[in-house]
N, CA and C atoms as an extended XYZ file, in Angstrom:
579
Properties=species:S:1:pos:R:3:atomname:S:1:resname:S:1:resid:I:1 pbc="F F F"
N         0.873       -1.373       -0.252 N   UNK     1
C         0.333        0.031        0.047 CA  UNK     1
C         0.411        1.174       -0.241 C   UNK     1
N         0.015        2.007       -0.864 N   UNK     2
C         0.982        3.405       -0.958 CA  UNK     2
C         0.965        4.068        0.690 C   UNK     2
N         2.122        4.376        0.860 N   UNK     3
C         2.063        4.978        2.323 CA  UNK     3
C         1.716        7.257        2.743 C   UNK     3
N         0.786        7.218        3.371 N   UNK     4
C         0.667        8.121        3.355 CA  UNK     4
C         1.693        9.344        4.600 C   UNK     4
N         1.199       10.393        4.506 N   UNK     5
C         2.100       11.089        5.520 CA  UNK     5
C         0.821       11.665        6.831 C   UNK     5
N         2.128       12.274        7.595 N   UNK     6
C         0.739       11.653        8.542 CA  UNK     6
C        -0.170       12.622        8.650 C   UNK     6
N        -0.569       13.151        8.211 N   UNK     7
C        -1.269       14.126        8.037 CA  UNK     7
C        -1.931       14.163        7.496 C   UNK     7
N        -2.247       12.964        6.676 N   UNK     8
C        -3.167       13.136        5.378 CA  UNK     8
C        -3.838       11.799        5.902 C   UNK     8
N        -4.695       11.677        5.343 N   UNK     9
C        -6.457       10.225        5.232 CA  UNK     9
C        -5.991        9.493        4.444 C   UNK     9
N        -5.720        8.077        4.953 N   UNK    10
C        -5.682        7.234        3.179 CA  UNK    10
C        -7.086        7.274        2.061 C   UNK    10
N        -6.626        7.029        1.380 N   UNK    11
C        -8.007        7.038        0.458 CA  UNK    11
C        -8.877        6.405        0.445 C   UNK    11
N        -9.939        6.394        0.091 N   UNK    12
C       -11.657        5.807       -0.032 CA  UNK    12
C       -11.415        4.110        0.361 C   UNK    12
N       -10.575        3.673       -0.449 N   UNK    13
C       -10.459        2.073       -1.055 CA  UNK    13
C        -9.209        1.530       -0.768 C   UNK    13
N        -8.401        2.603        0.106 N   UNK    14
C        -7.666        1.818        1.331 CA  UNK    14
C        -8.026        1.948        2.526 C   UNK    14
N        -9.434        2.522        2.831 N   UNK    15
C       -10.096        1.981        3.884 CA  UNK    15
C       -10.790        0.649        3.762 C   UNK    15
N       -11.064        0.954        3.166 N   UNK    16
C       -11.918       -0.101        2.117 CA  UNK    16
C       -11.101       -1.389        2.476 C   UNK    16
N       -10.156       -1.109        2.220 N   UNK    17
C        -9.330       -2.371        2.053 CA  UNK    17
C        -9.412       -3.028        3.550 C   UNK    17
N        -8.555       -2.042        3.942 N   UNK    18
C        -7.888       -1.914        5.476 CA  UNK    18
C        -9.471       -2.387        6.637 C   UNK    18
N       -10.441       -1.861        6.365 N   UNK    19
C       -11.319       -2.535        6.983 CA  UNK    19
C       -12.863       -3.838        6.440 C   UNK    19
N       -11.829       -4.452        5.659 N   UNK    20
C       -12.859       -5.548        4.828 CA  UNK    20
C       -13.420       -6.556        5.702 C   UNK    20
N       -12.304       -7.023        6.174 N   UNK    21
C       -11.711       -7.964        7.258 CA  UNK    21
C       -12.935       -7.572        8.291 C   UNK    21
N       -12.507       -6.419        8.651 N   UNK    22
C       -13.550       -6.153        9.557 CA  UNK    22
C       -15.508       -6.289        9.610 C   UNK    22
N       -15.315       -5.789        8.308 N   UNK    23
C       -16.798       -5.427        8.288 CA  UNK    23
C       -17.533       -6.815        7.781 C   UNK    23
N       -17.026       -7.679        7.495 N   UNK    24
C       -17.228       -9.053        7.003 CA  UNK    24
C       -17.596       -9.489        8.216 C   UNK    24
N       -16.371       -9.687        9.252 N   UNK    25
C       -16.915      -10.426       10.442 CA  UNK    25
C       -17.972       -9.826       11.622 C   UNK    25
N       -18.296       -8.323       10.952 N   UNK    26
C       -19.102       -7.143       12.110 CA  UNK    26
C       -20.547       -7.976       11.412 C   UNK    26
N       -20.461       -8.569        9.819 N   UNK    27
C       -22.209       -8.436        9.298 CA  UNK    27
C       -22.208       -9.696        9.578 C   UNK    27
N       -21.383      -10.835        9.982 N   UNK    28
C       -21.741      -12.606        9.824 CA  UNK    28
C       -22.189      -11.992       11.588 C   UNK    28
N       -21.698      -11.461       12.250 N   UNK    29
C       -21.952      -11.341       13.780 CA  UNK    29
C       -23.083      -10.698       13.853 C   UNK    29
N       -23.869       -9.645       13.067 N   UNK    30
C       -24.596       -8.908       13.001 CA  UNK    30
C       -26.222      -10.259       12.977 C   UNK    30
N       -25.596      -10.809       11.835 N   UNK    31
C       -26.803      -12.396       11.511 CA  UNK    31
C       -27.070      -13.804       12.557 C   UNK    31
N       -25.801      -13.589       12.953 N   UNK    32
C       -26.048      -14.688       14.064 CA  UNK    32
C       -26.578      -13.753       15.407 C   UNK    32
N       -26.710      -12.825       15.852 N   UNK    33
C       -27.612      -11.792       16.550 CA  UNK    33
C       -28.722      -11.880       15.963 C   UNK    33
N       -29.044      -11.632       15.107 N   UNK    34
C       -29.849      -11.723       14.391 CA  UNK    34
C       -31.232      -13.451       14.431 C   UNK    34
N       -30.411      -13.542       14.553 N   UNK    35
C       -30.739      -15.586       14.261 CA  UNK    35
C       -31.165      -15.455       15.532 C   UNK    35
N       -30.439      -15.444       16.781 N   UNK    36
C       -30.427      -16.169       17.491 CA  UNK    36
C       -32.586      -14.803       18.792 C   UNK    36
N       -31.883      -14.071       18.491 N   UNK    37
C       -32.853      -13.127       18.830 CA  UNK    37
C       -34.255      -13.790       18.274 C   UNK    37
N       -34.296      -14.138       16.714 N   UNK    38
C       -35.515      -15.267       16.408 CA  UNK    38
C       -35.759      -16.053       17.002 C   UNK    38
N       -34.797      -16.981       17.448 N   UNK    39
C       -34.841      -17.764       18.135 CA  UNK    39
C       -35.143      -17.790       19.331 C   UNK    39
N       -34.503      -16.786       20.384 N   UNK    40
C       -35.287      -16.460       21.131 CA  UNK    40
C       -36.925      -15.690       21.615 C   UNK    40
N       -37.298      -15.242       20.523 N   UNK    41
C       -38.652      -14.687       20.400 CA  UNK    41
C       -39.838      -15.745       20.125 C   UNK    41
N       -39.699      -16.331       19.076 N   UNK    42
C       -40.190      -18.396       19.021 CA  UNK    42
C       -40.469      -18.167       19.888 C   UNK    42
N       -38.964      -19.102       20.618 N   UNK    43
C       -39.762      -19.854       21.463 CA  UNK    43
C       -40.651      -19.176       22.886 C   UNK    43
N       -40.474      -17.689       22.671 N   UNK    44
C       -41.608      -16.993       23.696 CA  UNK    44
C       -42.954      -17.024       22.873 C   UNK    44
N       -42.749      -17.755       21.385 N   UNK    45
C       -44.180      -18.086       21.092 CA  UNK    45
C       -44.875      -16.993       19.903 C   UNK    45
N       -43.654      -16.124       19.465 N   UNK    46
C       -43.777      -15.416       17.947 CA  UNK    46
C       -43.545      -15.670       16.881 C   UNK    46
N       -44.260      -15.558       15.808 N   UNK    47
C       -44.027      -15.540       14.649 CA  UNK    47
C       -42.933      -14.620       14.496 C   UNK    47
N       -42.311      -15.257       13.482 N   UNK    48
C       -40.719      -14.613       13.266 CA  UNK    48
C       -40.544      -14.387       11.685 C   UNK    48
N       -40.318      -13.300       11.504 N   UNK    49
C       -39.635      -13.186        9.689 CA  UNK    49
C       -38.283      -12.662        9.916 C   UNK    49
N       -37.123      -13.430        9.186 N   UNK    50
C       -35.873      -12.470        9.680 CA  UNK    50
C       -35.587      -12.415        7.659 C   UNK    50
N       -34.895      -10.973        7.950 N   UNK    51
C       -34.795      -10.724        6.701 CA  UNK    51
C       -33.397      -10.234        6.876 C   UNK    51
N       -31.902      -10.427        5.893 N   UNK    52
C       -30.755       -9.570        5.516 CA  UNK    52
C       -30.995       -9.548        4.777 C   UNK    52
N       -30.734       -7.372        4.926 N   UNK    53
C       -30.833       -6.601        3.565 CA  UNK    53
C       -29.395       -7.516        2.808 C   UNK    53
N       -30.164       -7.403        1.153 N   UNK    54
C       -29.019       -7.353        0.588 CA  UNK    54
C       -28.372       -5.903        0.905 C   UNK    54
N       -28.511       -4.795        1.139 N   UNK    55
C       -28.357       -3.305        0.438 CA  UNK    55
C       -29.502       -3.149        1.351 C   UNK    55
N       -28.748       -1.845        2.127 N   UNK    56
C       -29.457       -0.744        2.950 CA  UNK    56
C       -29.106        0.721        2.782 C   UNK    56
N       -30.113        1.422        2.232 N   UNK    57
C       -29.410        3.438        2.266 CA  UNK    57
C       -29.992        3.838        2.477 C   UNK    57
N       -29.100        4.630        3.209 N   UNK    58
C       -30.273        6.015        4.215 CA  UNK    58
C       -30.242        6.512        3.438 C   UNK    58
N       -31.267        7.505        3.195 N   UNK    59
C       -32.170        8.102        2.310 CA  UNK    59
C       -33.055        9.232        3.129 C   UNK    59
N       -32.641       10.390        1.893 N   UNK    60
C       -33.165       11.486        2.713 CA  UNK    60
C       -33.385       12.423        1.390 C   UNK    60
N       -34.647       13.291        1.808 N   UNK    61
C       -35.656       14.363        0.104 CA  UNK    61
C       -34.557       14.556       -0.330 C   UNK    61
N       -32.931       15.296       -0.104 N   UNK    62
C       -32.561       15.768       -0.880 CA  UNK    62
C       -31.819       14.731       -1.472 C   UNK    62
N       -31.571       13.273       -1.629 N   UNK    63
C       -30.986       12.995       -2.253 CA  UNK    63
C       -31.573       12.106       -3.561 C   UNK    63
N       -32.448       12.605       -3.715 N   UNK    64
C       -33.519       12.066       -4.517 CA  UNK    64
C       -34.559       12.306       -5.031 C   UNK    64
N       -35.458       12.168       -6.201 N   UNK    65
C       -36.165       12.214       -6.679 CA  UNK    65
C       -37.909       12.427       -5.688 C   UNK    65
N       -37.588       11.660       -4.510 N   UNK    66
C       -38.530       10.742       -3.842 CA  UNK    66
C       -38.999       11.957       -2.246 C   UNK    66
N       -40.227       12.465       -1.630 N   UNK    67
C       -39.546       13.024       -0.054 CA  UNK    67
C       -39.277       12.070        0.367 C   UNK    67
N       -39.479       10.601       -0.256 N   UNK    68
C       -39.056        9.213        1.066 CA  UNK    68
C       -38.092        9.772        1.805 C   UNK    68
N       -37.584        9.000        2.710 N   UNK    69
C       -37.042        9.314        3.842 CA  UNK    69
C       -36.988        7.933        5.015 C   UNK    69
N       -35.351        7.838        4.752 N   UNK    70
C       -35.435        6.495        5.971 CA  UNK    70
C       -34.628        5.431        5.637 C   UNK    70
N       -34.497        4.353        6.175 N   UNK    71
C       -33.539        3.292        6.118 CA  UNK    71
C       -34.611        2.361        4.804 C   UNK    71
N       -34.310        2.025        3.535 N   UNK    72
C       -34.487        1.410        2.356 CA  UNK    72
C       -33.245        0.357        2.854 C   UNK    72
N       -34.691       -0.842        2.903 N   UNK    73
C       -33.284       -2.057        2.671 CA  UNK    73
C       -34.440       -2.525        1.393 C   UNK    73
N       -33.408       -3.146        0.755 N   UNK    74
C       -34.350       -4.140       -0.171 CA  UNK    74
C       -32.983       -5.341       -0.016 C   UNK    74
N       -34.420       -5.819       -0.218 N   UNK    75
C       -34.619       -7.867        0.768 CA  UNK    75
C       -34.871       -8.373       -0.764 C   UNK    75
N       -34.480       -9.432       -0.522 N   UNK    76
C       -34.296      -10.504       -1.400 CA  UNK    76
C       -35.826      -10.897       -2.273 C   UNK    76
N       -36.294      -11.182       -3.319 N   UNK    77
C       -36.941      -12.208       -4.284 CA  UNK    77
C       -37.908      -12.904       -3.093 C   UNK    77
N       -36.691      -14.010       -2.624 N   UNK    78
C       -37.199      -15.341       -1.875 CA  UNK    78
C       -37.837      -14.949       -0.777 C   UNK    78
N       -37.854      -13.758       -0.357 N   UNK    79
C       -38.374      -13.354        1.271 CA  UNK    79
C       -39.763      -12.505        1.125 C   UNK    79
N       -40.001      -12.493       -0.289 N   UNK    80
C       -41.265      -10.745       -0.479 CA  UNK    80
C       -42.478      -11.383        0.347 C   UNK    80
N       -42.585      -12.957       -0.380 N   UNK    81
C       -43.979      -13.086        0.689 CA  UNK    81
C       -43.995      -13.364        1.796 C   UNK    81
N       -43.348      -13.892        2.516 N   UNK    82
C       -43.483      -14.103        3.807 CA  UNK    82
C       -43.390      -12.297        4.175 C   UNK    82
N       -42.987      -11.591        4.113 N   UNK    83
C       -42.490      -10.198        4.884 CA  UNK    83
C       -43.642       -9.666        4.294 C   UNK    83
N       -44.721       -9.916        3.103 N   UNK    84
C       -45.339       -9.560        3.252 CA  UNK    84
C       -46.985       -9.777        3.298 C   UNK    84
N       -47.235      -11.234        3.764 N   UNK    85
C       -47.522      -11.680        4.969 CA  UNK    85
C       -47.657      -11.227        5.486 C   UNK    85
N       -46.706      -11.106        6.318 N   UNK    86
C       -46.317      -10.491        7.837 CA  UNK    86
C       -46.564       -8.916        7.737 C   UNK    86
N       -46.794       -8.177        6.677 N   UNK    87
C       -47.281       -6.688        6.833 CA  UNK    87
C       -48.777       -6.568        6.593 C   UNK    87
N       -48.739       -7.376        6.276 N   UNK    88
C       -50.511       -7.763        6.045 CA  UNK    88
C       -51.398       -7.822        6.747 C   UNK    88
N       -50.825       -8.431        7.710 N   UNK    89
C       -51.353       -9.082        9.305 CA  UNK    89
C       -51.264       -7.981       10.651 C   UNK    89
N       -50.000       -7.358       10.049 N   UNK    90
C       -49.273       -6.335       12.061 CA  UNK    90
C       -49.307       -4.923       11.661 C   UNK    90
N       -49.804       -4.760       12.577 N   UNK    91
C       -48.824       -3.266       11.873 CA  UNK    91
C       -47.441       -2.506       12.844 C   UNK    91
N       -46.886       -3.363       13.707 N   UNK    92
C       -45.791       -3.549       14.010 CA  UNK    92
C       -45.527       -2.316       14.556 C   UNK    92
N       -46.081       -1.801       16.036 N   UNK    93
C       -46.554       -0.521       16.553 CA  UNK    93
C       -44.624       -0.202       17.918 C   UNK    93
N       -44.614       -1.353       18.393 N   UNK    94
C       -43.231       -1.665       19.100 CA  UNK    94
C       -41.904       -2.010       18.099 C   UNK    94
N       -40.661       -1.292       18.156 N   UNK    95
C       -39.420       -1.639       17.173 CA  UNK    95
C       -38.525       -1.243       18.101 C   UNK    95
N       -37.000       -2.146       17.880 N   UNK    96
C       -35.791       -1.878       19.196 CA  UNK    96
C       -34.824       -1.547       17.704 C   UNK    96
N       -33.677       -1.448       18.101 N   UNK    97
C       -32.689       -1.254       16.860 CA  UNK    97
C       -31.354       -2.044       17.521 C   UNK    97
N       -31.312       -2.757       17.162 N   UNK    98
C       -29.689       -3.340       17.716 CA  UNK    98
C       -28.265       -2.227       17.254 C   UNK    98
N       -27.254       -1.863       17.425 N   UNK    99
C       -26.663       -1.642       16.408 CA  UNK    99
C       -24.923       -1.338       16.933 C   UNK    99
N       -24.134       -1.659       15.712 N   UNK   100
C       -22.492       -1.603       16.239 CA  UNK   100
C       -21.887       -0.978       14.569 C   UNK   100
N       -20.879        0.141       14.933 N   UNK   101
C       -20.728        0.646       14.708 CA  UNK   101
C       -19.017        0.288       14.773 C   UNK   101
N       -18.679        0.280       13.586 N   UNK   102
C       -17.593       -1.100       12.681 CA  UNK   102
C       -16.667        0.017       11.518 C   UNK   102
N       -15.534        0.330       11.818 N   UNK   103
C       -14.914        0.802       10.430 CA  UNK   103
C       -15.585        1.970        9.807 C   UNK   103
N       -16.290        3.085       10.492 N   UNK   104
C       -17.034        3.858        9.702 CA  UNK   104
C       -18.515        3.116        8.505 C   UNK   104
N       -19.494        1.800        9.030 N   UNK   105
C       -20.144        1.365        8.670 CA  UNK   105
C       -20.707        1.256       10.334 C   UNK   105
N       -22.246        1.222       10.348 N   UNK   106
C       -23.527        0.485       11.119 CA  UNK   106
C       -24.008       -1.409       10.729 C   UNK   106
N       -23.766       -1.195       11.642 N   UNK   107
C       -24.400       -2.775       11.287 CA  UNK   107
C       -25.958       -2.593       12.390 C   UNK   107
N       -26.812       -3.145       12.334 N   UNK   108
C       -27.961       -3.417       13.109 CA  UNK   108
C       -29.118       -4.189       12.686 C   UNK   108
N       -30.038       -4.788       13.784 N   UNK   109
C       -30.845       -5.407       13.110 CA  UNK   109
C       -31.645       -4.246       14.059 C   UNK   109
N       -33.136       -4.013       12.672 N   UNK   110
C       -34.275       -3.551       13.430 CA  UNK   110
C       -35.524       -4.534       14.213 C   UNK   110
N       -36.025       -4.206       14.925 N   UNK   111
C       -36.609       -5.750       15.140 CA  UNK   111
C       -37.942       -4.916       15.616 C   UNK   111
N       -39.185       -5.081       14.134 N   UNK   112
C       -40.310       -4.299       14.266 CA  UNK   112
C       -41.406       -5.838       15.004 C   UNK   112
N       -42.105       -5.085       16.103 N   UNK   113
C       -42.755       -5.913       17.157 CA  UNK   113
C       -44.534       -5.664       16.359 C   UNK   113
N       -45.444       -6.816       16.216 N   UNK   114
C       -47.108       -6.701       16.153 CA  UNK   114
C       -47.162       -7.515       17.599 C   UNK   114
N       -46.885       -6.892       19.364 N   UNK   115
C       -47.881       -7.837       19.918 CA  UNK   115
C       -49.163       -8.491       19.422 C   UNK   115
N       -50.189       -7.634       18.844 N   UNK   116
C       -50.937       -8.587       18.665 CA  UNK   116
C       -51.396       -9.855       17.950 C   UNK   116
N       -50.650      -10.052       16.768 N   UNK   117
C       -51.016      -10.673       16.034 CA  UNK   117
C       -49.234      -11.243       16.453 C   UNK   117
N       -49.101      -11.208       17.755 N   UNK   118
C       -47.517      -12.001       17.940 CA  UNK   118
C       -46.674      -12.730       16.810 C   UNK   118
N       -46.641      -11.413       15.929 N   UNK   119
C       -45.621      -11.148       15.097 CA  UNK   119
C       -44.218      -10.855       14.717 C   UNK   119
N       -43.040      -11.390       14.614 N   UNK   120
C       -41.985      -10.440       14.412 CA  UNK   120
C       -41.324      -10.024       13.083 C   UNK   120
N       -41.069       -9.221       12.834 N   UNK   121
C       -39.947       -8.495       11.209 CA  UNK   121
C       -38.541       -8.575       11.905 C   UNK   121
N       -37.355       -9.183       12.022 N   UNK   122
C       -35.856       -9.072       12.021 CA  UNK   122
C       -35.318       -8.553       10.942 C   UNK   122
N       -34.747       -7.745       10.226 N   UNK   123
C       -34.150       -6.922        9.735 CA  UNK   123
C       -32.662       -6.348        9.467 C   UNK   123
N       -32.069       -7.082        9.085 N   UNK   124
C       -30.897       -7.359        9.692 CA  UNK   124
C       -29.991       -5.942        8.535 C   UNK   124
N       -28.860       -5.111        8.639 N   UNK   125
C       -28.194       -4.456        7.144 CA  UNK   125
C       -27.011       -3.168        7.864 C   UNK   125
N       -26.975       -2.527        6.930 N   UNK   126
C       -25.602       -2.028        6.937 CA  UNK   126
C       -24.929       -1.056        6.206 C   UNK   126
N       -24.411       -0.188        7.263 N   UNK   127
C       -24.673        0.943        5.335 CA  UNK   127
C       -23.414        1.947        6.390 C   UNK   127
N       -22.854        2.315        5.155 N   UNK   128
C       -21.182        3.689        5.269 CA  UNK   128
C       -22.519        4.696        5.947 C   UNK   128
N       -21.306        5.353        7.022 N   UNK   129
C       -21.293        6.760        8.139 CA  UNK   129
C       -21.733        7.724        7.050 C   UNK   129
N       -20.897        7.881        6.225 N   UNK   130
C       -20.687        8.331        5.550 CA  UNK   130
C       -22.166        9.174        4.499 C   UNK   130
N       -22.913        7.908        4.378 N   UNK   131
C       -23.938        8.800        3.375 CA  UNK   131
C       -25.366        8.770        4.173 C   UNK   131
N       -24.559        8.583        5.289 N   UNK   132
C       -26.549        8.952        6.448 CA  UNK   132
C       -26.691        9.721        6.930 C   UNK   132
N       -25.427       11.033        6.919 N   UNK   133
C       -26.075       12.061        7.202 CA  UNK   133
C       -26.998       13.339        7.296 C   UNK   133
N       -27.342       13.532        5.468 N   UNK   134
C       -29.097       13.985        5.577 CA  UNK   134
C       -29.473       13.303        6.224 C   UNK   134
N       -29.710       11.575        6.008 N   UNK   135
C       -30.846       11.447        6.468 CA  UNK   135
C       -30.903       11.557        7.849 C   UNK   135
N       -29.862       11.668        8.956 N   UNK   136
C       -29.485       12.022       10.165 CA  UNK   136
C       -30.099       13.071       10.422 C   UNK   136
N       -29.353       14.594        9.485 N   UNK   137
C       -30.246       15.455       10.134 CA  UNK   137
C       -31.921       15.729        9.343 C   UNK   137
N       -32.565       14.779        8.957 N   UNK   138
C       -33.766       15.330        7.999 CA  UNK   138
C       -35.080       14.693        9.198 C   UNK   138
N       -34.345       13.437        9.341 N   UNK   139
C       -35.139       12.897       11.179 CA  UNK   139
C       -34.785       13.342       11.961 C   UNK   139
N       -33.497       14.276       12.804 N   UNK   140
C       -34.111       14.848       13.707 CA  UNK   140
C       -34.660       16.426       13.592 C   UNK   140
N       -34.713       16.588       12.322 N   UNK   141
C       -35.567       18.332       11.882 CA  UNK   141
C       -37.464       17.405       11.984 C   UNK   141
N       -37.463       16.295       11.482 N   UNK   142
C       -38.872       16.062       11.156 CA  UNK   142
C       -39.632       15.113       12.863 C   UNK   142
N       -38.587       14.974       13.135 N   UNK   143
C       -38.455       14.300       14.864 CA  UNK   143
C       -38.950       12.933       14.189 C   UNK   143
N       -38.695       12.234       13.309 N   UNK   144
C       -39.856       10.649       13.066 CA  UNK   144
C       -38.016       10.277       11.642 C   UNK   144
N       -38.374        8.829       11.502 N   UNK   145
C       -38.182        8.490       10.426 CA  UNK   145
C       -38.708        7.199       10.485 C   UNK   145
N       -38.054        6.344        9.498 N   UNK   146
C       -38.932        5.614        8.922 CA  UNK   146
C       -37.617        4.031        8.000 C   UNK   146
N       -38.565        3.215        8.092 N   UNK   147
C       -38.322        1.646        7.782 CA  UNK   147
C       -38.720        1.318        6.266 C   UNK   147
N       -38.459        1.598        5.666 N   UNK   148
C       -39.030        0.813        4.118 CA  UNK   148
C       -38.138       -0.443        3.328 C   UNK   148
N       -39.022       -1.586        3.561 N   UNK   149
C       -38.973       -2.577        2.514 CA  UNK   149
C       -39.252       -2.780        1.009 C   UNK   149
N       -38.020       -3.199        0.318 N   UNK   150
C       -38.574       -3.670       -1.047 CA  UNK   150
C       -37.426       -4.490       -1.212 C   UNK   150
N       -38.588       -4.795       -2.677 N   UNK   151
C       -37.251       -5.629       -3.944 CA  UNK   151
C       -35.802       -5.011       -3.928 C   UNK   151
N       -35.743       -5.746       -4.896 N   UNK   152
C       -34.384       -5.581       -5.933 CA  UNK   152
C       -35.094       -4.889       -7.377 C   UNK   152
N       -36.472       -5.111       -7.543 N   UNK   153
C       -36.465       -4.007       -8.622 CA  UNK   153
C       -38.327       -3.173       -8.358 C   UNK   153
N       -37.187       -2.766       -6.813 N   UNK   154
C       -38.408       -1.962       -5.985 CA  UNK   154
C       -40.256       -2.204       -5.792 C   UNK   154
N       -40.534       -3.101       -6.243 N   UNK   155
C       -41.296       -3.206       -5.649 CA  UNK   155
C       -41.428       -2.741       -3.766 C   UNK   155
N       -42.578       -2.339       -3.624 N   UNK   156
C       -42.698       -1.907       -1.969 CA  UNK   156
C       -43.289       -2.923       -1.269 C   UNK   156
N       -42.722       -3.553        0.143 N   UNK   157
C       -43.707       -4.404        0.753 CA  UNK   157
C       -43.963       -4.131        1.929 C   UNK   157
N       -43.146       -2.580        1.890 N   UNK   158
C       -44.078       -2.198        3.255 CA  UNK   158
C       -42.939       -0.467        4.250 C   UNK   158
N       -43.461        0.176        5.356 N   UNK   159
C       -42.512        0.768        4.599 CA  UNK   159
C       -43.482        1.195        6.675 C   UNK   159
N       -42.008        1.624        7.642 N   UNK   160
C       -43.021        1.798        9.058 CA  UNK   160
C       -42.314        2.877        9.649 C   UNK   160
N       -43.126        3.541       10.383 N   UNK   161
C       -42.559        4.895       11.236 CA  UNK   161
C       -42.302        4.987       12.457 C   UNK   161
N       -41.318        5.421       12.942 N   UNK   162
C       -40.411        5.626       13.953 CA  UNK   162
C       -40.058        7.078       14.107 C   UNK   162
N       -41.048        6.875       15.916 N   UNK   163
C       -40.987        8.496       16.945 CA  UNK   163
C       -39.832        8.712       17.296 C   UNK   163
N       -39.212        7.549       17.590 N   UNK   164
C       -38.097        7.551       18.523 CA  UNK   164
C       -36.606        7.666       18.360 C   UNK   164
N       -35.798        8.649       17.055 N   UNK   165
C       -34.887        8.685       16.174 CA  UNK   165
C       -33.703        8.693       16.368 C   UNK   165
N       -33.289        8.442       18.206 N   UNK   166
C       -32.316        8.601       18.663 CA  UNK   166
C       -31.816        6.637       18.734 C   UNK   166
N       -32.889        5.941       18.969 N   UNK   167
C       -32.722        5.004       18.016 CA  UNK   167
C       -31.870        4.082       17.430 C   UNK   167
N       -32.416        4.998       16.602 N   UNK   168
C       -31.519        4.738       14.944 CA  UNK   168
C       -30.031        5.445       15.137 C   UNK   168
N       -29.676        6.386       15.872 N   UNK   169
C       -28.317        7.447       16.000 CA  UNK   169
C       -29.020        7.789       17.517 C   UNK   169
N       -27.902        7.103       18.367 N   UNK   170
C       -27.553        7.542       19.564 CA  UNK   170
C       -26.998        8.634       19.280 C   UNK   170
N       -26.463        8.470       19.038 N   UNK   171
C       -24.722        9.221       18.862 CA  UNK   171
C       -24.834       10.393       17.701 C   UNK   171
N       -25.781       11.636       16.958 N   UNK   172
C       -25.769       12.185       15.824 CA  UNK   172
C       -24.557       13.062       15.877 C   UNK   172
N       -24.009       13.824       16.616 N   UNK   173
C       -22.817       14.587       16.556 CA  UNK   173
C       -21.510       13.564       15.409 C   UNK   173
N       -21.793       12.483       15.802 N   UNK   174
C       -20.626       11.251       14.994 CA  UNK   174
C       -20.413       11.656       13.179 C   UNK   174
N       -22.256       12.684       13.148 N   UNK   175
C       -22.471       12.122       11.419 CA  UNK   175
C       -22.309       14.078       11.117 C   UNK   175
N       -21.800       14.817       12.181 N   UNK   176
C       -22.151       16.583       11.504 CA  UNK   176
C       -20.732       16.280       11.190 C   UNK   176
N       -19.615       15.824       10.761 N   UNK   177
C       -18.772       16.058       10.202 CA  UNK   177
C       -18.750       15.366        8.208 C   UNK   177
N       -20.218       15.488        8.044 N   UNK   178
C       -20.287       15.236        6.732 CA  UNK   178
C       -20.877       15.356        5.468 C   UNK   178
N       -20.247       17.628        5.556 N   UNK   179
C       -20.378       17.433        4.946 CA  UNK   179
C       -22.308       18.428        4.626 C   UNK   179
N       -22.658       18.059        5.952 N   UNK   180
C       -24.553       18.584        6.541 CA  UNK   180
C       -24.079       19.506        7.651 C   UNK   180
N       -25.319       20.515        7.314 N   UNK   181
C       -25.175       21.977        8.042 CA  UNK   181
C       -26.214       21.259        8.898 C   UNK   181
N       -25.775       21.295       10.420 N   UNK   182
C       -26.636       20.309       11.347 CA  UNK   182
C       -27.269       21.865       12.029 C   UNK   182
N       -26.434       22.852       12.055 N   UNK   183
C       -26.359       24.027       13.199 CA  UNK   183
C       -27.871       23.587       13.296 C   UNK   183
N       -28.470       23.966       14.542 N   UNK   184
C       -30.214       23.945       15.300 CA  UNK   184
C       -30.846       22.888       15.421 C   UNK   184
N       -30.061       21.771       14.451 N   UNK   185
C       -30.324       20.106       14.438 CA  UNK   185
C       -30.784       19.669       15.765 C   UNK   185
N       -28.894       19.641       15.985 N   UNK   186
C       -29.075       18.712       17.379 CA  UNK   186
C       -28.870       19.153       18.554 C   UNK   186
N       -29.056       20.708       18.502 N   UNK   187
C       -29.557       21.438       19.326 CA  UNK   187
C       -31.180       21.140       20.058 C   UNK   187
N       -32.093       20.099       19.942 N   UNK   188
C       -32.786       20.033       20.234 CA  UNK   188
C       -34.585       20.839       19.455 C   UNK   188
N       -33.334       21.871       18.474 N   UNK   189
C       -34.935       22.151       17.459 CA  UNK   189
C       -34.782       21.348       15.922 C   UNK   189
N       -36.204       21.359       16.260 N   UNK   190
C       -37.249       20.480       15.315 CA  UNK   190
C       -38.785       20.930       14.810 C   UNK   190
N       -38.915       20.773       13.557 N   UNK   191
C       -39.911       20.995       13.334 CA  UNK   191
C       -41.048       20.066       13.544 C   UNK   191
N       -40.665       18.773       14.238 N   UNK   192
C       -41.700       17.691       15.011 CA  UNK   192
C       -42.536       18.305       16.176 C   UNK   192
N       -43.489       18.255       16.622 N   UNK   193
C       -44.887       19.195       17.469 CA  UNK   193
C       -44.807       17.678       18.463 C   UNK   193
C-alpha cells in the first residue's frame, strides 16, 4: 500500500481494504445476533420473519426524486411473500434497534414487533456512516424516521414509522462532519410537534 503522510487520510479504497475483514466479521455477527433474537422470540411464541438486506440505503429527500426518507432495505425476492404476509396482518407499533459501529459502517438489526398478532420482523442491514448525514439531519428535523422494505425491482413491501430517532442515531454528532449543515438540528430544534 502506498504510504501517506502523518496528517493525510488514507484514500477511500485503502480504507475499504483495511476494513474488509472487520466488516465481514461484523456482518456475520449481525446475522448471528438476528438469528439468536429470532430463536428467543419463537421460544416465547412469536411468529418471526428474519431478513438479511442485500443493501441498506439511508435516504433523505435531498438525495433523490422522492420525498421518502429513512432506511430503504433491499430484500431478497424469495423473502417477499413472507414479508408481505407479515405486513398485511400486523401494524408493528413496537420496535428496537440493535446497532454497532465498525470502521465507518453501522451494522444493525431492526426489530419490528406486533404484539396483537405476535409477529416479529427482524431486518439486518448495514450502511456507511458517510452516506447517512442527510438522513440524520432530516430525521431530527422531522422528529421521525422510517424503515422501508422493497425488492431489487423496487416492489414496495412495507414502510414503518419510528418516532424515536435516537434509537437509530444514539450519537448524531458523529455524522455532523459529513458535509451537512447540522446547525440548530442537534440542539433540540426541530419541526416535529
